[in-house]
py3Dmol code that shows the C-alpha trace and the ligand (Angstrom):
import py3Dmol

protein = """\
ATOM      1  CA  UNK A   1      51.649  61.520  73.836  1.00  0.00           C
ATOM      2  CA  UNK A   2      52.482  62.359  77.410  1.00  0.00           C
ATOM      3  CA  UNK A   3      55.831  61.001  78.658  1.00  0.00           C
ATOM      4  CA  UNK A   4      56.416  60.376  82.340  1.00  0.00           C
ATOM      5  CA  UNK A   5      59.279  62.384  83.771  1.00  0.00           C
ATOM      6  CA  UNK A   6      61.478  60.819  86.446  1.00  0.00           C
ATOM      7  CA  UNK A   7      63.186  62.836  89.064  1.00  0.00           C
ATOM      8  CA  UNK A   8      66.658  61.371  89.680  1.00  0.00           C
ATOM      9  CA  UNK A   9      67.618  63.689  92.488  1.00  0.00           C
ATOM     10  CA  UNK A  10      68.849  62.119  95.716  1.00  0.00           C
ATOM     11  CA  UNK A  11      68.885  64.249  98.899  1.00  0.00           C
ATOM     12  CA  UNK A  12      71.520  63.581 101.587  1.00  0.00           C
ATOM     13  CA  UNK A  13      70.140  64.975 104.859  1.00  0.00           C
ATOM     14  CA  UNK A  14      72.341  65.699 107.816  1.00  0.00           C
ATOM     15  CA  UNK A  15      70.441  66.075 111.103  1.00  0.00           C
ATOM     16  CA  UNK A  16      69.295  64.488 114.363  1.00  0.00           C
ATOM     17  CA  UNK A  17      67.952  61.246 112.866  1.00  0.00           C
ATOM     18  CA  UNK A  18      68.683  58.826 110.047  1.00  0.00           C
ATOM     19  CA  UNK A  19      69.757  55.364 108.865  1.00  0.00           C
ATOM     20  CA  UNK A  20      73.509  56.255 109.104  1.00  0.00           C
ATOM     21  CA  UNK A  21      75.193  57.268 112.371  1.00  0.00           C
ATOM     22  CA  UNK A  22      77.969  59.786 111.854  1.00  0.00           C
ATOM     23  CA  UNK A  23      81.280  58.952 113.603  1.00  0.00           C
ATOM     24  CA  UNK A  24      83.495  61.715 112.276  1.00  0.00           C
ATOM     25  CA  UNK A  25      83.317  64.728 110.022  1.00  0.00           C
ATOM     26  CA  UNK A  26      86.789  65.800 108.839  1.00  0.00           C
ATOM     27  CA  UNK A  27      87.449  68.848 106.678  1.00  0.00           C
ATOM     28  CA  UNK A  28      90.207  67.924 104.176  1.00  0.00           C
ATOM     29  CA  UNK A  29      90.173  71.261 102.348  1.00  0.00           C
ATOM     30  CA  UNK A  30      88.070  74.433 102.190  1.00  0.00           C
ATOM     31  CA  UNK A  31      85.354  75.372 104.641  1.00  0.00           C
ATOM     32  CA  UNK A  32      83.780  72.837 106.936  1.00  0.00           C
ATOM     33  CA  UNK A  33      80.078  71.838 107.019  1.00  0.00           C
ATOM     34  CA  UNK A  34      78.000  72.002 110.204  1.00  0.00           C
ATOM     35  CA  UNK A  35      78.405  69.119 112.587  1.00  0.00           C
ATOM     36  CA  UNK A  36      75.529  66.696 113.126  1.00  0.00           C
ATOM     37  CA  UNK A  37      74.924  63.095 114.249  1.00  0.00           C
ATOM     38  CA  UNK A  38      72.994  61.315 111.512  1.00  0.00           C
ATOM     39  CA  UNK A  39      72.549  61.143 107.666  1.00  0.00           C
ATOM     40  CA  UNK A  40      69.446  59.994 105.936  1.00  0.00           C
ATOM     41  CA  UNK A  41      68.939  59.650 102.235  1.00  0.00           C
ATOM     42  CA  UNK A  42      65.724  60.369 100.359  1.00  0.00           C
ATOM     43  CA  UNK A  43      65.279  59.744  96.639  1.00  0.00           C
ATOM     44  CA  UNK A  44      63.595  63.040  95.947  1.00  0.00           C
ATOM     45  CA  UNK A  45      63.995  66.847  96.142  1.00  0.00           C
ATOM     46  CA  UNK A  46      62.945  68.050  99.601  1.00  0.00           C
ATOM     47  CA  UNK A  47      60.224  70.737 100.182  1.00  0.00           C
ATOM     48  CA  UNK A  48      60.937  73.575 102.574  1.00  0.00           C
ATOM     49  CA  UNK A  49      59.010  71.883 105.339  1.00  0.00           C
ATOM     50  CA  UNK A  50      60.948  68.623 104.853  1.00  0.00           C
ATOM     51  CA  UNK A  51      64.167  70.651 105.310  1.00  0.00           C
ATOM     52  CA  UNK A  52      63.043  72.287 108.538  1.00  0.00           C
ATOM     53  CA  UNK A  53      64.696  69.897 111.002  1.00  0.00           C
ATOM     54  CA  UNK A  54      67.799  69.206 108.989  1.00  0.00           C
ATOM     55  CA  UNK A  55      71.319  70.612 109.682  1.00  0.00           C
ATOM     56  CA  UNK A  56      72.203  70.507 105.980  1.00  0.00           C
ATOM     57  CA  UNK A  57      70.873  69.016 102.736  1.00  0.00           C
ATOM     58  CA  UNK A  58      73.159  68.091  99.817  1.00  0.00           C
ATOM     59  CA  UNK A  59      71.626  67.052  96.543  1.00  0.00           C
ATOM     60  CA  UNK A  60      73.018  65.074  93.555  1.00  0.00           C
ATOM     61  CA  UNK A  61      72.053  62.635  90.831  1.00  0.00           C
ATOM     62  CA  UNK A  62      73.718  59.585  89.341  1.00  0.00           C
ATOM     63  CA  UNK A  63      74.732  60.398  85.822  1.00  0.00           C
ATOM     64  CA  UNK A  64      76.389  59.035  82.689  1.00  0.00           C
ATOM     65  CA  UNK A  65      80.091  58.497  82.444  1.00  0.00           C
ATOM     66  CA  UNK A  66      82.231  61.463  81.266  1.00  0.00           C
ATOM     67  CA  UNK A  67      85.837  60.216  81.083  1.00  0.00           C
ATOM     68  CA  UNK A  68      85.845  56.426  81.165  1.00  0.00           C
ATOM     69  CA  UNK A  69      86.986  54.628  78.015  1.00  0.00           C
ATOM     70  CA  UNK A  70      85.294  51.410  76.721  1.00  0.00           C
ATOM     71  CA  UNK A  71      88.151  49.117  77.880  1.00  0.00           C
ATOM     72  CA  UNK A  72      88.007  50.752  81.365  1.00  0.00           C
ATOM     73  CA  UNK A  73      84.196  50.454  81.488  1.00  0.00           C
ATOM     74  CA  UNK A  74      84.499  46.736  80.668  1.00  0.00           C
ATOM     75  CA  UNK A  75      86.762  46.271  83.662  1.00  0.00           C
ATOM     76  CA  UNK A  76      84.470  48.288  85.926  1.00  0.00           C
ATOM     77  CA  UNK A  77      81.481  46.242  84.786  1.00  0.00           C
ATOM     78  CA  UNK A  78      83.151  42.946  85.763  1.00  0.00           C
ATOM     79  CA  UNK A  79      82.844  43.999  89.442  1.00  0.00           C
ATOM     80  CA  UNK A  80      79.768  46.185  89.757  1.00  0.00           C
ATOM     81  CA  UNK A  81      79.352  48.086  93.037  1.00  0.00           C
ATOM     82  CA  UNK A  82      76.489  46.874  95.250  1.00  0.00           C
ATOM     83  CA  UNK A  83      75.190  49.285  97.891  1.00  0.00           C
ATOM     84  CA  UNK A  84      73.109  48.384 100.968  1.00  0.00           C
ATOM     85  CA  UNK A  85      74.876  45.096 101.902  1.00  0.00           C
ATOM     86  CA  UNK A  86      74.319  44.863 105.710  1.00  0.00           C
ATOM     87  CA  UNK A  87      77.843  43.308 106.300  1.00  0.00           C
ATOM     88  CA  UNK A  88      79.334  46.559 104.898  1.00  0.00           C
ATOM     89  CA  UNK A  89      78.917  48.531 108.100  1.00  0.00           C
ATOM     90  CA  UNK A  90      81.414  51.337 107.220  1.00  0.00           C
ATOM     91  CA  UNK A  91      80.224  54.186 105.063  1.00  0.00           C
ATOM     92  CA  UNK A  92      81.886  57.299 103.763  1.00  0.00           C
ATOM     93  CA  UNK A  93      80.316  60.334 102.128  1.00  0.00           C
ATOM     94  CA  UNK A  94      82.862  62.688 100.644  1.00  0.00           C
ATOM     95  CA  UNK A  95      81.428  65.871  98.992  1.00  0.00           C
ATOM     96  CA  UNK A  96      83.977  67.472  96.679  1.00  0.00           C
ATOM     97  CA  UNK A  97      84.196  70.853  94.926  1.00  0.00           C
ATOM     98  CA  UNK A  98      86.762  71.394  92.143  1.00  0.00           C
ATOM     99  CA  UNK A  99      88.141  74.891  91.408  1.00  0.00           C
ATOM    100  CA  UNK A 100      87.346  77.182  88.482  1.00  0.00           C
ATOM    101  CA  UNK A 101      90.608  76.247  86.745  1.00  0.00           C
ATOM    102  CA  UNK A 102      89.276  72.710  86.388  1.00  0.00           C
ATOM    103  CA  UNK A 103      85.994  73.796  85.012  1.00  0.00           C
ATOM    104  CA  UNK A 104      87.676  76.081  82.426  1.00  0.00           C
ATOM    105  CA  UNK A 105      89.423  73.018  80.935  1.00  0.00           C
ATOM    106  CA  UNK A 106      88.046  71.132  77.996  1.00  0.00           C
ATOM    107  CA  UNK A 107      86.776  67.522  78.341  1.00  0.00           C
ATOM    108  CA  UNK A 108      89.955  66.069  76.811  1.00  0.00           C
ATOM    109  CA  UNK A 109      92.197  68.155  79.071  1.00  0.00           C
ATOM    110  CA  UNK A 110      90.270  66.966  82.140  1.00  0.00           C
ATOM    111  CA  UNK A 111      90.500  63.384  81.039  1.00  0.00           C
ATOM    112  CA  UNK A 112      94.275  63.837  80.606  1.00  0.00           C
ATOM    113  CA  UNK A 113      94.634  65.013  84.209  1.00  0.00           C
ATOM    114  CA  UNK A 114      92.177  62.561  85.763  1.00  0.00           C
ATOM    115  CA  UNK A 115      93.594  59.420  84.129  1.00  0.00           C
ATOM    116  CA  UNK A 116      96.807  59.874  82.081  1.00  0.00           C
ATOM    117  CA  UNK A 117      98.448  62.082  84.772  1.00  0.00           C
ATOM    118  CA  UNK A 118      96.672  60.898  87.913  1.00  0.00           C
ATOM    119  CA  UNK A 119      95.629  57.301  87.214  1.00  0.00           C
ATOM    120  CA  UNK A 120      92.336  57.769  89.138  1.00  0.00           C
ATOM    121  CA  UNK A 121      90.649  54.901  87.393  1.00  0.00           C
ATOM    122  CA  UNK A 122      93.666  52.627  87.336  1.00  0.00           C
ATOM    123  CA  UNK A 123      94.218  53.196  91.096  1.00  0.00           C
ATOM    124  CA  UNK A 124      90.548  52.543  91.703  1.00  0.00           C
ATOM    125  CA  UNK A 125      90.650  49.180  89.856  1.00  0.00           C
ATOM    126  CA  UNK A 126      92.659  47.670  92.681  1.00  0.00           C
ATOM    127  CA  UNK A 127      89.826  48.400  95.146  1.00  0.00           C
ATOM    128  CA  UNK A 128      86.837  47.241  92.993  1.00  0.00           C
ATOM    129  CA  UNK A 129      86.414  43.995  94.930  1.00  0.00           C
ATOM    130  CA  UNK A 130      86.304  45.623  98.378  1.00  0.00           C
ATOM    131  CA  UNK A 131      85.033  49.203  97.991  1.00  0.00           C
ATOM    132  CA  UNK A 132      81.478  49.800  96.787  1.00  0.00           C
ATOM    133  CA  UNK A 133      80.833  53.231  95.472  1.00  0.00           C
ATOM    134  CA  UNK A 134      78.438  55.633  93.805  1.00  0.00           C
ATOM    135  CA  UNK A 135      79.213  59.048  92.262  1.00  0.00           C
ATOM    136  CA  UNK A 136      76.561  61.732  92.264  1.00  0.00           C
ATOM    137  CA  UNK A 137      76.865  64.902  90.253  1.00  0.00           C
ATOM    138  CA  UNK A 138      75.752  68.173  91.975  1.00  0.00           C
ATOM    139  CA  UNK A 139      77.342  71.033  89.948  1.00  0.00           C
ATOM    140  CA  UNK A 140      74.579  71.142  87.399  1.00  0.00           C
ATOM    141  CA  UNK A 141      72.033  71.573  90.245  1.00  0.00           C
ATOM    142  CA  UNK A 142      73.820  74.768  91.431  1.00  0.00           C
ATOM    143  CA  UNK A 143      74.870  73.009  94.625  1.00  0.00           C
ATOM    144  CA  UNK A 144      77.757  74.170  96.761  1.00  0.00           C
ATOM    145  CA  UNK A 145      79.672  70.918  96.067  1.00  0.00           C
ATOM    146  CA  UNK A 146      80.257  69.571  92.534  1.00  0.00           C
ATOM    147  CA  UNK A 147      80.074  65.911  93.489  1.00  0.00           C
ATOM    148  CA  UNK A 148      78.874  63.717  96.312  1.00  0.00           C
ATOM    149  CA  UNK A 149      80.846  60.460  96.499  1.00  0.00           C
ATOM    150  CA  UNK A 150      79.467  57.584  98.546  1.00  0.00           C
ATOM    151  CA  UNK A 151      81.381  54.409  99.591  1.00  0.00           C
ATOM    152  CA  UNK A 152      80.435  51.278 101.505  1.00  0.00           C
ATOM    153  CA  UNK A 153      82.962  48.617 102.822  1.00  0.00           C
ATOM    154  CA  UNK A 154      83.474  46.203 105.731  1.00  0.00           C
ATOM    155  CA  UNK A 155      85.432  47.106 108.856  1.00  0.00           C
ATOM    156  CA  UNK A 156      88.274  44.928 107.770  1.00  0.00           C
ATOM    157  CA  UNK A 157      88.659  46.957 104.588  1.00  0.00           C
ATOM    158  CA  UNK A 158      88.724  50.385 106.257  1.00  0.00           C
ATOM    159  CA  UNK A 159      92.501  50.616 106.068  1.00  0.00           C
ATOM    160  CA  UNK A 160      92.324  49.793 102.366  1.00  0.00           C
ATOM    161  CA  UNK A 161      89.864  52.602 101.884  1.00  0.00           C
ATOM    162  CA  UNK A 162      92.196  55.043 103.670  1.00  0.00           C
ATOM    163  CA  UNK A 163      95.093  53.907 101.596  1.00  0.00           C
ATOM    164  CA  UNK A 164      92.990  54.523  98.407  1.00  0.00           C
ATOM    165  CA  UNK A 165      92.113  58.023  99.600  1.00  0.00           C
ATOM    166  CA  UNK A 166      95.695  58.957 100.407  1.00  0.00           C
ATOM    167  CA  UNK A 167      96.821  57.761  96.878  1.00  0.00           C
ATOM    168  CA  UNK A 168      94.094  59.867  95.190  1.00  0.00           C
ATOM    169  CA  UNK A 169      94.690  62.924  97.367  1.00  0.00           C
ATOM    170  CA  UNK A 170      98.368  63.022  96.348  1.00  0.00           C
ATOM    171  CA  UNK A 171      97.536  63.199  92.568  1.00  0.00           C
ATOM    172  CA  UNK A 172      97.581  66.080  90.131  1.00  0.00           C
ATOM    173  CA  UNK A 173      93.773  65.802  89.896  1.00  0.00           C
ATOM    174  CA  UNK A 174      93.463  66.685  93.610  1.00  0.00           C
ATOM    175  CA  UNK A 175      95.353  69.899  93.187  1.00  0.00           C
ATOM    176  CA  UNK A 176      92.079  71.101  91.511  1.00  0.00           C
ATOM    177  CA  UNK A 177      89.960  70.109  94.635  1.00  0.00           C
ATOM    178  CA  UNK A 178      89.194  73.268  96.608  1.00  0.00           C
ATOM    179  CA  UNK A 179      86.730  71.794  99.060  1.00  0.00           C
ATOM    180  CA  UNK A 180      86.491  68.287 100.474  1.00  0.00           C
ATOM    181  CA  UNK A 181      84.771  66.988 103.530  1.00  0.00           C
ATOM    182  CA  UNK A 182      85.163  63.362 104.670  1.00  0.00           C
ATOM    183  CA  UNK A 183      82.093  62.059 106.599  1.00  0.00           C
ATOM    184  CA  UNK A 184      82.429  58.612 108.129  1.00  0.00           C
ATOM    185  CA  UNK A 185      79.330  56.728 109.262  1.00  0.00           C
ATOM    186  CA  UNK A 186      78.080  53.394 110.509  1.00  0.00           C
ATOM    187  CA  UNK A 187      74.992  51.655 109.206  1.00  0.00           C
ATOM    188  CA  UNK A 188      72.417  51.251 111.948  1.00  0.00           C
TER     189      UNK A 188
END
"""
ligand_1 = """\
43
HEM
C 86.836 52.042 94.258
C 87.650 52.860 93.762
C 87.319 53.887 92.683
C 87.022 53.708 91.399
C 87.055 52.336 90.688
C 86.697 54.955 90.808
C 86.400 55.213 89.525
C 86.015 56.381 88.949
C 85.672 56.524 87.535
C 85.662 55.419 86.479
C 85.376 57.825 87.319
C 85.029 58.534 86.042
C 83.526 58.638 85.809
C 83.259 59.228 84.444
O 83.719 58.662 83.454
O 82.596 60.274 84.459
C 85.483 58.467 88.674
C 85.194 59.774 88.923
C 85.225 60.382 90.174
N 85.650 59.773 91.266
Fe 86.371 57.922 91.495
N 86.816 55.959 91.749
C 87.164 55.361 92.993
C 87.368 55.972 94.161
C 87.207 57.329 94.408
C 87.355 57.996 95.698
C 87.881 57.292 96.950
C 87.004 59.279 95.449
C 86.977 60.414 96.437
C 86.956 60.582 97.611
C 86.538 59.379 94.136
C 86.030 60.557 93.558
C 85.643 60.712 92.264
C 85.109 61.967 91.751
C 84.879 63.302 92.530
C 84.878 61.731 90.397
C 84.369 62.757 89.407
C 85.472 63.438 88.705
C 85.051 64.499 87.693
O 84.111 64.268 86.967
O 85.717 65.535 87.710
N 86.676 58.214 93.478
N 85.927 57.548 89.590
"""
view = py3Dmol.view(width=600, height=400)
view.addModel(protein, "pdb")
view.setStyle({"model": 0}, {"cartoon": {"style": "trace"}})
view.addModel(ligand_1, "xyz")
view.setStyle({"model": 1}, {"stick": {}})
view.zoomTo()
view.show()
């Protein structure tokens, strides 16, 4: 019996047109990416001709959880993230690459750093009501970044989002981040 294959890849396209207007591109660590004015999202892998007019294309896919425990998942599920709400005009796309030391660790060692040492999930819990998010995995696609993170929130919650970022960036987990670019956009 033939089974239908689904392509879960999402392409984030930086260029001269798109649904999201870029306000700032800040390099937090590692090398920068090329500047451009818009981002558009396509739920597919792009052909060479589709890439022609783009400044850059980053690809990722939503995946299963790696580190979250059942009690943590229950808390996350109480306030599921919803993307695309028109009132949430502020958007952030933050591609991240972790270093080889991180990838040499075992799953339990990485969990130890991410949560027991750094409290990534516990810190995030405080922002569940205001910050909508989606994590995309890129490493297994051979991409230059390991993850693409995407966030949506209202203008009044922008300061909260920046507070969340500064907390996470001061953790042990972030000492393993070798490249991070913070792209802020407005929904148009
Ligand atoms: C709303 C607040 C947030 C919550 C509730 C949250 C929650 C989580 C959870 C539960 C995971 C683990 C997923 C798994 O089990 O595989 C995770 C992973 C991750 N989060 Fe967050 N997060 C938040 C904010 C952020 C922010 C602001 C960033 C970065 C800019 C970020 C970057 C990441 C990355 C890169 C991973 C993947 C880590 C890895 O697999 O090595 N998160 N987050």
